[in-house]
N, C-alpha and C positions, 0 to 999 in steps of 0.2 A: 503493499499500500504506500503510495507516494505522499509525503508528508512536505506540505509547501512551508515556506518561511512564515507566511501569514498564520497558517493553522499552528504552527510550533509556537509562535509568540503568544497566540491566544491561549493554547493549552498551558503555556508556562505560566501566564498570569494568573489563569483559573487555579492552576495547581497550587501556586504560592499562596494565594489569597485563602484558599482552602484549608491548606496545611496549618496555617497560621492559627485557624480557629481549633487546632488540637485534635480533629479527628480526620482520619484517612479519607482520601477521596473515593467515592463509589466507583466512578468511571469517567473518564475524560469527556469533556463536553462538547469538543469541536467534532463536525462533520467527518473530518479526515480520520477521527478515531471511534466513530460512532459504532462500529461493528465489533469492537472488542468485548470479549466475555469478560464478565465479572468475576474476579477471583478473590480468595481469602486474602486479609490484610497482613496475616502473618501465619506462623507455624502453628499456633494454638488450634485444637479441634474446634470445629464449629458445625453449625446446621442452617440449613435455609429454613425459615419460618414463613408460612404464607400468611398474608394479610392484605390490607387495601390501602392505596394511597389517598390523601385527602387534600391533595394539592390544588384540585379544581373539582368541578362537578361530574368528571368522567369517573372518578373514583376506580382508577386502574386497579386490577389485580395484580398484586405484586408479592415478592418475597424478599425478606431481609436476612442477611447472613449474619448470624449471632456467635460471637466467641466470647467466652467468659461473662456470659449473660449482657454482652453489650452489643448494639447494633453497628455493625461495620460496613456493610455494603448492602447496595439494593439493586435488584433487577426486577423486570417483568416476571409474571408468573408464566412459566414455560408452557402451561395449558391453555393460557389465554389465547382465544380466537380473535381477540380485538387488538392486544397491543404486541402481539407476536413474541412475548418474552423480553420486550423493552420498555424501557420508562424514559419520560423527558426529564430535563433537569430537575423540576420540581421533585420528582420521585427521588434522584440521587442526593437531594438535599436533605432527606429525612433524618439521616444521623447528625448532621449539623443542626437541625432543629430540635432534635430530641435533647442533644446535649449543650444547647445554647446557654451559656452561663448567665444571660440575661432573663432566664425563665423565672416565673413565680415559683418559689420554691415551697412556701408555708402559706398558710392562710394569715391574712393581716387585717387590722382594724385601723380606722382613721382616728387621729387624735387632735387634729385641727379643724376646728367647726367652719372655718372659712372655706368656702369652695370657688374654684375657679380656675381657667387654664393657666399653667404657670405656676399656680400656687402649691407649696409643698403640702401633701395631705399629712405628713409626719405619719406614716404607717408604722405600726409597730407589730412584731409577729404574734400570733396567738395560735392556740390549737384548733382542729376541727371541730372539737366538742364545744369549743367556747364560740367559735363561729357561727356554727349552726344553731346553737342556742340562741344567739341575737337575733338571727334571720326567723328563727320559729317564733320567738317572742313578738316580733313586728307582726308577722301573718296572724298569729292568736289575736293580737289587739285588734286588728281590722274586724275579724270575724266577731268579736265581742260587741263592737260597735256597729255591727251589721253593714259592715263597708267592704266585703271580700272584692268587690268589683273595682276597688281602688287599689288592687295589686296588679301589677302588669309585668309580663315577661316578653323580651325582646330576643329573638333568636337569630343567630349568625350562621356560620357553617355547622351543618349538622350531619347525623347518619340517617340513612333514608328510612330505617326501620325504627330504631330506638328513639327516634326524636318523638314518636308518639307518646312516650311514657312521660316526658317533661312539658312538651308542647300541648299534648292532648290530655291524657289522664290527669296529670297533677293540676293543671289550670282548671279543667273542668270539675273535679271533685272538690277542689278548694273553693271554686265559685267565682270566677272572673271570666268575663269575655274578651278582656284584653291581652290576648298574646297575639303578638305580631312577628312575622318572618322578615328577613332581609330580601325576600323574593322580588318585591317591586324595584330594588336597586340592582338586581341581578339579571333576570331573564324573563320576567313576565311581559315586559313590552314586545320582544321578538316572538314570544309565544302567541301572542294575540294575533299575529299574522296568519298562521297555519290554522289557528284556533277559529277565527272567524271567516275563513275562506274555505279550508278543508275540514273543519271540526274536529282538529287534532290539537289540543292545547298541551303540548309537550316538546321535549328536545326531538329534534329529527336525526336520522341516521342517513347515511349517504353511501352508495355503492361506488366507492372510489376505485376499486379494482377494475370497474368496466366503463366509468365515465369517460366521456370525450370531451367534455367542457365543463370545467369547475369554475364557478362565479364565487369567489370569496367575497361576500358583500358585508362590509362592516365587521369583518372579523379576520383575524390571522390565525388559521388553524395549524400553523408551523409552530406557533408559540402559546396560544392561549385558547380560550373558549373550552373545546372539548376534542377528544379523540387526537391529541397531538401524536402519540408515538404511531398510530396507524397512518395519520395524514404525512408524518415523514417518511414513513415507509413506502408509501403509494405516490408521494409527490413527484418524484423524478420520472416515474413511469407515465403519469398524466401529461407532464411536460413534453416528453419524447413523442407520445402518441396523439396528444390532442392539444387543446387550449386551455390556458389558466387565465382568468380575468380577476383582476382584484379592484374592488371599489372601496377606497379608503382614502380619507384626506392625508393619512399617514403613509409614509414609504415603509410598509411593515415588511417583515421577512417574506411573506408571501408575494407582496407587491413587488418587491425587488426581483423576484424570480418570474413573475408572470409575464406572459405575452403581452397583455394589455394592463396597464395601470391607469385608473380613472381617479385621479386626485380631486374628489368631488366636495363642493363646498358644503360644510357640514349643516344638516337640517333640510337638505333638499332631495334626499333619496328617493321620496316619492315621485318626484318630478322626472328623475331619471329613469325610474321604473316605467313611469307612464309613457316616456319617449321611446324605450326600447319595445314597449308593447305596441306603440304606434307603427313602429317599422315592421315588426313581426307581423302585424295585421295587413298593413298595406302592401307589403311584399309577398303575401301569400305564404309566410314561413311558419305558420301556425300548425300544430299537429292535428291531423284529421282523425286519426283514431281516438284521440282523447277528446277533442273539441267538437268535431263533426265539421259540417262545411255548409256553404249556401244549397237550397234546394236544387238550383240550376247546375251545380257543380262548376260553375265558370266565374260568378261575379266575386269581385274583391271589394275590400274596405278602400274607400277614397278619403283622403285627408279633407277634413272640413264638411264632409257630407254625411249626413246621417243615414242609416240603414233601416228598411223596414225589419222588425223584429220577426215578423212571420215569415221572412224569406229565408231565415237561418234556422237550421234544426240542430239543437245542441244534444250531446252526449252525456258526458260526465261534468261538464261545466253547467253554470246556471246564471244567466244574466250578462253574458259576454257583450251582446249587442247593445244592451241598455248602457252598459260601462262605456262602450264606444260612443254611443250618441250623447251621454253626458259629459264625458271627460275625453277619452282619448282621441277622438277624431281632430282635436285641435292642438294635441301634445306632441308637436313635432320636435325632431332633435334641435331645430334652430331655436324654437322657443325654449325648449330645456337648456341649450347653452347659456342663455341668458340667467337662467335661474341656478344652474349647478356648476358652470364654469367649465364644462366638459365640451369640447368641440363637438359639433353636429357630425362631423365625418366620423369621429372616435365612436359615438354613440351608434351610428349606422354600421359601422365596421364589427362592433360587438355584437349588435342584434343579429347580424348576419351569420356570424359564427356561431352563435347560439342555435340558431335556426337550421343551419347545416349540421350541427351534431346531434339534434334532437332525435329522438328523446333521450339520448344518453347525456343529459345535462343535469348537473347538480347545483342549484342556486343555494349556497350555503349561506343563510342570513344570520349574522351575529348581532349582539346588543348595539353595535355601532350604527347600524341603519335605522333603529328604532328607538332608542332612548333619548327623544326630543320631544318637544312639544307637539302633540297631535302624531306622535310617533306610531300609533296603532295603524293609522290610515297608511303611513309608508310602509310598515311591515306587511300589511295586506297586499299593498301593490308589488311589492318586491317577492313575496311568495306566489302571487298569482302569476308571474312568469314561469314558475314551474308547470303551472296548468297549461298555459299557452303552448310551451313546447312539448307537452305530454310526457314530463319527466316524473310525475307523481306515481310512486309505487311500481316502478318498472326497472329493469336492469340498467344500471349505469345512473339511476336517478335519485331522486329524494324519497326517503322512505319514512313510514312511521316507526315507533319503536316496537320491539318485541318483547312481550310481558313475560315475567318470571314468576311461576307460582310461588306464593309466600303464605306463611301461617299468620292468622289475625291474632292480636293480643285479646285476652278476656274482656268482655264488656264491662264498663264501670257504672253503668245506668243505675244499678241497685244501691251503689255508694253515694249517689247525689242526695245530700238532704234538702229541705225545704229552702234553706238559707242559699245553697248553691244553686238551686233551680231557679230561684228569684234573681239573684244576682247575676247569673248568666244570661238574663235577657235584657240587661242593661245594654244601651248604646255604646258602640265602640268609639273611641276617641280618634281614630284616624280618617274621619269624614267620609268613608267608603259609602257608596250608593247615592250620595247627593249628586246635584248636577254638575257642579265643578269638579267632582271626585267620583265619576260612576264606577270605576274599578271593575269593569265587566269581564273579568276572569270567567271562563265557562259560559260567557254570553249572558250572564245574569247580573243586573245591577248589584253592586256590594259584594259580589262573590269573590273579589280579589282583595289584595291588601295594598294600602297606601303607606309604605314603610317611612318615607320622609315626612309625611304629614302627622306622625305621632307627635313630633316635637311641637308643632303648631297647636295640637290639641292640648298638650300638657301646658303650653304658654298661655292658651286662650282661658283654660281653666286650671289655675295653680292647684286647686284640691283634687283634680281629677286622678292623680297617681300619688299615693302616699307611701307605696312600697314598690320598689323596682327590682326586678332581678334580669340580668342579661348573661348571654353567653356567646363566646367565639365572636364578637363583633366589636366594632369601633366606629360608630356612625357620626361621631364628632369629627371624624376624618373622611369617611367614605360617602358621606352625603353632601349635596350642595347646601351651600349658606350654612356651614357647620356651626356658626355663632349662635344659631337659633338653639342647637343641641347643648352648647355651653350654657346658655341661660336656662333651658329646661332642667337640665340634670343639676344645676347648682341649686335650684329651688326644690328639688324632690326630698322630703324628709328623710328617706332611708333608700339607700341604693347598694345592691350587691352585685359586684361583676365576677363571673366565671371565666377564665381567660388563661392562656398559657403564657403571655407575655404582656407586661404593662403596656399602655397605649394611652392616647388622649382621653379617651373614655374612662379609663381606670383612674385618673386623677380626680375624678369626682365621686369615687366609690366611698362608701363608709365601711364595707367590709369586702376583701377581696379574696376570691376562693380559687386557688391554683389547679387548673384543669389539666387532664392527661393530654398528651401529645397523641391523638387517637391512631395515627398510622402505626405507631410502635408500641403505644401503651394501653390503647383502648380494646373494647370487646363489643362487638356488634355485627350485623349483616348489612352488606351494601349491596344494591341492585342498580343495574344500568344496562345500557345497549350500546353497540358499535360494530362496524364491520360486519353488519347483517346477522348479528347474534346478540340476544339478551342474555344477561349473566347476573349471577349473584356471587358475591365473594365474601369471605369471611374477614373481619377485622378483629385480630386477637393480639394480646400481648406477646411481643417478640423480645423485648428487652426488660431487663430488671429495672424498676423505677428507682432513679437515684434521688428523687424528692418526695416530699409529702403531697402528692397530687391524687386527684380523684376524678374520675369520669362523670362529666356533668349529666348525662341523659339517663343514668342508671345509678351508680353508686350514690351520687348526692341526692337523687329522688329517694332512694331507700332510706338513707340516713335523716333526711329531712323528715320523712314520713314517721320515723320512729320519734323524733323530737316533737312532732306535732301530736302524735299519740299521747306522749307523756305529759303533754300539756292540756288535753282535754279534746283534741280532735283525731280519732283513731281511723277516720273513713278511708284516708288514702292508705294508711299501713295494711288495714284489713284487706283492701282490694288487692295490694301487691302480694301479701303473705299467704291469702287464702285462694286466691284465683289462679295464680300463676303456678304451673304444674309442670314439672320435667317430663318432655313427651316420651322420655325413655323410661323412667322409673316411677313417674307419678308423684315424685316428692315435691314438697313446697319449700320455698327459699327461707333459710334462717338467718342469712346476713347478706350484705351487699354484694360479696363476691359471688354467692350462690345465685342471688337474684339477676345480676348481670349475665351469668351464663346460661340460666334457664330462659331469660328473654331472647338471647341469640338462638338458642334451640328451638323456641317457639315458632321464631321468624322463618327459620330455615327448614323446620321439620318436614315440609311437603318435598323438599329435593332430596333428602336422604332417607326418608321414611314416607314415601308417597303411597296413596291409597291405590294407585294403578300406575302402571309403568309410563316414564316420561319418554318424549321423543328426543331429548337432548342427552347430555352426559348422564353416565350411570355413576352413582355413590352407593357406597356399601356402609351406610351408617354415619352417625355423628363424627366418630374419630376419623373416618375416611374424608369427611368434608373438611375438618380441621386440616389435615394432612395435606389434601390436595389444594385446598383454600379457594375452590371455586366451582361453579356449576354454569355450563353454558347449554343455551336453548339450541334446537335444531336451527337451520339456515332460514332466514327470512323468505317468506312466501310472497312473491310479487302480486299486484293488483288486488290487494285485499278490499280495497274500497270501491273498485270499479264495479259497474252495474247498478248504480243508484244506491251503493251502501256507505257513502260518505256521511258522517254524522253532522250534516249542516240543515 
């Protein structure tokens, strides 16, 4: 393998910087060295432990090499049909993140009553027993005052199954409607596009092995968003056989390699999508098998002219002619050039490339094209291009996700007392469902979350939240106009933050609870999809914990439930200790460790203890699942929604 001077310098810099951190490098990060196999860091005996990365929402199946109870190297799970046994740099950084000297190592409490950005909280270390006593006392006080709805939980990064224990069961049994996810500042905007056009509110998959035209729209799949290892694996092949188009104001990694880079003016993605659609229709490049055609088989769309809806017979689409008459007929590339700053000639060239490659086109839309004012409409227009070229659910195109059979946690309805039932009906403070904040996830007003509006709700009514619990988030940094969050958190009477590392948000906390770094220390089951397979991967402790940390979604929930029971509110503990039963033995949990494992076993039981044989991988029990680390479904079946089956 030839190593260029540039690659050598980059590798040297990366190696030097990471070795300074005191943990061996997992694997060189340069493309020239990308295919070297991960090897042990030294002569000590070790083993590969299967777990899951949590560096992005792909949640890759990985393995960590453990020597002397320490995580030293990372690789993709060799059984993975999604990442091919490789991980991106985020996965390789797991040892550095696990042993980061700046991690929060013990619970702490605030001793400085004054709160504000840059103000020293004067934290002092306390025990978990003391910390959870403080939190439980605050929660009990709200219940005694008939104000459980004034407790709020804010969720950041989470595990796809065990999150229901903290985000769901805990908040519902306690009695608050105010549980908010980070979703609205993550991916809800881009999901609205396929949701309101195709009826699929979720992350899409892409048949990169067969696509002839990849359009990376508002995303850089070589570095972020999702499926990075698979994209890196396939990207060179797509460049060689087809066309890569990048729509991004920034010269991203994908844009730098693309055949066409469209440095669009931010916020004008809908205009560009409309102009591309205009070209596809006026030049007759739409896909007849998916869209259908004019009844006479000859007529075309003509710019500036309306079309008789009765003259066009649609198959899988609906309302195309109406869209043309109301919008697209006037959205010429020349018009779009003034809006987007993209030359009309390039828009035409890109549209023709997409039409030529159809239906093997993957318009991969990321947050960049949708997270703007009125971004839902832009997302709809961008995703609609997949429909025009017929790439929905076909070889080489844009796919829905493959579902993985999972077990459900026991119902908690019997443990809701009258206080919880009444408080749970209180109005949420994020403003969802109002005219200015419709939050129409799943096409129903108020069905989505408005994460960044929680701060406004807290400022509008300072008494709306009296006790706040958050985990794995830093909204004072990640949200727009963060000064609002500073003001809101400074006014909250009590705030507990569960996190691995201190952040801007932590400065406002009254109690800090050190969380596990879940890729190497947590225990849960993660599900996702990629490369035409759905999969579930276990997330289990690979390394011995160096510090006094606990998993926020399971261990902390159990321990807090114990505290609440001791203080007169047994409902949560009774639910967890009586209803959760080991799928193998039938035993109920006696402590937080047993509860954590039983929860993971309940989630994954349909995979390793199926009632009927599964079409995907075969697992021989719980121990086999832990060893192999994952389950993959059978390969994706095309045209699932064709024939009038799209949920629109």
